[in-house]
N, C-alpha and C positions, 0 to 999 in steps of 0.2 A: 427105808434105809438103803436098800440096794439101788433103788431108783436114783436117790440122791448121789450115791457114789458114781453111778454111770454119768450123771449130769456133770459132776465135778471132773471126771476123767475126760469127757469130751471137751469141756471148757479149757482145761490145761493143754490138751492135745492141740487145739486150735491156736492157742496163744503161742506155744512153742514152735509151731510150724511157721508162724509169721515173724519170729524173731530172727534177724540176720545173724549169721555166724560171726564170731568175733574176728576182726582183722580182715573180713572179706569186703572188698570194695566193688562198687558197680563198675560197669565197663568204662564210663566216662569220668570217674572220680579217682583221685589219687589213692594209693594204698594207705592203710592205716599206719601212722608213724609209730616208731618205738617210743617208749617212755624214757625219760632221763634216768640215769643210773641211780639217782637219789630215790627213785620210786620203785626200781626193780632189781638193783644190784645188791642182793641180800644174802646173808649167810644162813646157816641152819637155824639160828635164833630168830630169823625174820627181821633182824635189824640191818639197815643199809650199811655196807662196808665202805671204808675209804680205800683209796688207791693203795696206800701203804699197808693197810691191813690185808689187802688181797695179794700184793706183789712183793712186799718187803718183809713183813712180820710173820708170814706163814711158815709153819714148821713141816708141813707135809710136802710131797712132790707136787709141783705145779708148772705150768707153761710160763716161761719168762716173757715179759713184755718186750718186743723187739724195737719199739719206737723210741725216738728222741723227741720229747715234747717241748712245746712252748705255748703259752696261752695267757689270756687276761684273767683278772680276778673274778669276773662274772662266770666265766667258763669253769674255773676251779671250784667255785661254790656250787654250780649246777651239778658237777660230776664228781664231787668229793676228791678232787685232785690236790696234790700237795702244793704248798705255797712256793716251794723252792724253784719251780719252773714258771712262775708268773713273771712276765717281763712287759713293762709299760712301753717298750720300744716296738712291740708288735703292733702294726697299723694295718687297717683294712680287713682284718679277719679276727675271729675269736680264738682260734687255736690252729696249730700246725703240728703234724706228727711226721717224722722222717724215718725211713728204714731202707735197708738194702736186702736183696735176696738173689740167690744164684738162679740163673735162667739156663736154658738149653745151651750146651757148649758149642763153640764155633769150631767145626772139624774140617779135616781135609788138608792140613798143613803138609807141605812137601809132597803132596799127592797121595797121602795116606789117610784113609777115612778114620782110622783109629787114633790119630794124633789130634787132640782137641784142646782148645784154649778155653778155660772157664770164663764165662761172661756173667755180668750182674746188671740188675736194674736198680735204680734209685727211685724210690717212691716218696712223694710228699702228699699227705692227706690234709685238707684244709677245711675247717668248720666255720660256718657263717651263721650267726644268729639272724633270724628273719627280720627283726626290728632294727638291730644295730648295723648290720651289713647286708642289706638286700642285694641280690644279684639279678641282672636282666635276663631271666630265663626265657627261652623260646617256647611260646605256648603250644607249639605244634609238635614238640618232642615228647617222648614218654617221660614219666616222672622219675624213673630210675633205670639205670642201664649199666651193664658190665662190659668190660673190654673183651672182645672175642679172643684176644691173644692169650687169655688165661684159661681157655677151654680147648677142647679138641677141634672146635670149629676153625681154629687157626690153621690146622693141618688140612682139614677137609676142603676149606675154601681155596687153599692154594693148589689143590689137586683138581678142582673142578672150575671150569671157565665160568666165573660168576662176576657180575657187576653189582656189588653190594651197595645199597643206598646209604650205608653208614660211612662211606669214605669217598673222598674226591682226591685224585692225584696222589693216592697213597696216604692221605691224611684223614683221620677220623673226623666226621662232622661234629661241630661243637654244639652243645645244647643251649648256648647263650647267644643272644641276638640283640642288635640295636632296636630298642623299643619303637623308634620313629620309622625306621626303614625296613626292619626285619633282616638286615644283612648280618651274616654270621660274624661272631666275635670269638677271639681265641686268646689264650694266654701266651705272653712272651716273657722270657727272663729279662730282668733289668740288672745292669752291672754297675753303672755309675752315671753321673750326669753327662759325661762326654760320650758315652756309648750306651744309650738307653735300651737298645734291643740287640741281643747277640745270639739268640736261639729260642726255640720254642719247645716246651715239653709236650708230651702226647697225652691225650685223654686216656685214662685207664678205667675210670668208673665215675659215677656220680649218683647222688640221691637227693632230690629236691626237698624231701621231707624225711631225712634220716631219723630225726627226732621231732617232737612236736614243735620245737622252736629253733631247730638247726637244720641247715642243709649241708651237704658234704660233696666236695669234689676231690678226685684222686688223679694225680698226674704222675707220669713216669718219664724217665730220661736215662740215657746211658752213662750216668755218673760223670758229668763233664768236670774238667778241672777249671779253675777260675773263680773269681770272687763274684758270687751272686748276691745281690742286695735285696732282691724281691722279684715279684712278677707283676706284669701289667696286662690288663684286658684291653685289647685293641682289635680293630677290624682285621678279619682273616685274609681277605683278598685285597689286592692293590686298587680295586675300583673305588675305594674310599681313600682319598688322598688328604683328608683333613688332619690326620695324625692325632685324632681325638683319643684320649685315654678314658675308658668307661669305668675302670676300677683299678686301684693300685693296692698292692700288699707289700709292706716293708718288713723284712725279716730282721729280728734283733741280732746284733753282733755276737752276743753270748751264745745264742742258738747255733749260729753258723760255726762258731769255734768248736762246739761239741760235735758237729756233723763232719767237719773237714777231715779229722783223722780216719774216719770210715772210708771216705773217698780216696784219701791218699794211700791207704792200704790196698784198695782195689787197683789203683794205678800202679803201685809197686808190683803187685802180683802179675798183672798183665805185662808189665815191662820185663819182669824176670822171664816169663814164658817166651816173649818175643826175642829177647837176647839169646836164649837157648836155641831157638829156631834159626836165628841168624848164624850162630856158631856152627850148627849142623850143616847149613847150606854151604858155608865157607869151607868147612872141612871136606865135604863131599866134592866141591869144586877142585880143591887142592889134590885130592886123591885121584882125580881124573887126569 
C-alpha cells in the first residue's frame, strides 16, 4: 500500500510540473485573452450579471461607470449590455466608449508656479470583433501596450536624454501597418465630406486580444471643439500619397450628442480660467 501511494505521488508530481500555469504565454505567443463578461462577470450567486444589475440596480456602494457607450447588437449580447445604447449607425467597429478625466494642471500663469489651469483628456476606447472588423495589425509590434504618459516613465524620460523607439517626431508609433508595404498607419478624425481630415488623436493603449474575439484600441485627445463624425485609418507619413483609407469608423449622431455636453463644459471651464487671467494681467498693467 505504501509503495502504491509513493508511485501515485510521483505520478501526480510529474504531471503537475509539466502543466503550464494558467494565463502564462510563451515568449513568442500572445498573452492569454480575457473571457467575455458573460463567462466571468458573475455575482456571489455565480450567475452572470447584466450591466444594469451591476451599475444601475445595485443598492450597495459601487464605482460608477464613467463611460458613454454605443455599440451594436452583437456586442450588447456578448457583454450583457443594455439595449438602450445599441445604434445601427455605428459603422466600422463593434463598440465605442467615451470618457474624460483630469490630467496634470498647466501651471506658471503670470509667472507664478502656483497658478494652474485644470486640463483634461478625452478618451475614446473602441472594440473590434476579429471576424466582423479585423484591423491590419503590424506583426512586429507587441500584442499589448500602454501609453507611457499614464505612468511615471513620462516624467523620467523627460529628465533623461533618451531616444525612445516608441515615438518619432513626438508621435507614438502606431501598431497598425499597411499589409502590403509595412508602412505605418494612423487614425485621423473625420469631420465631413468637405474636410475629411482635421486632426489626429494620439495612441493611448491597445490590446490585440483584449478578449477572445475582440481587440481594443484606446485613443486620446485634448477634447477638441467641432463636429467629429468618425475616424479614418490612413498612412501616417506623406510618403504614401495615394490617399487610401484602410478602415473607417462612423460615430452615430445620438452618441455624439451625449458626448458634446461634456466637451462643452470643459471648454467653458478653461474659458473661465483664461478670462480671469486676462483680467488680472490688464488690472496689473493699469496699476503700473
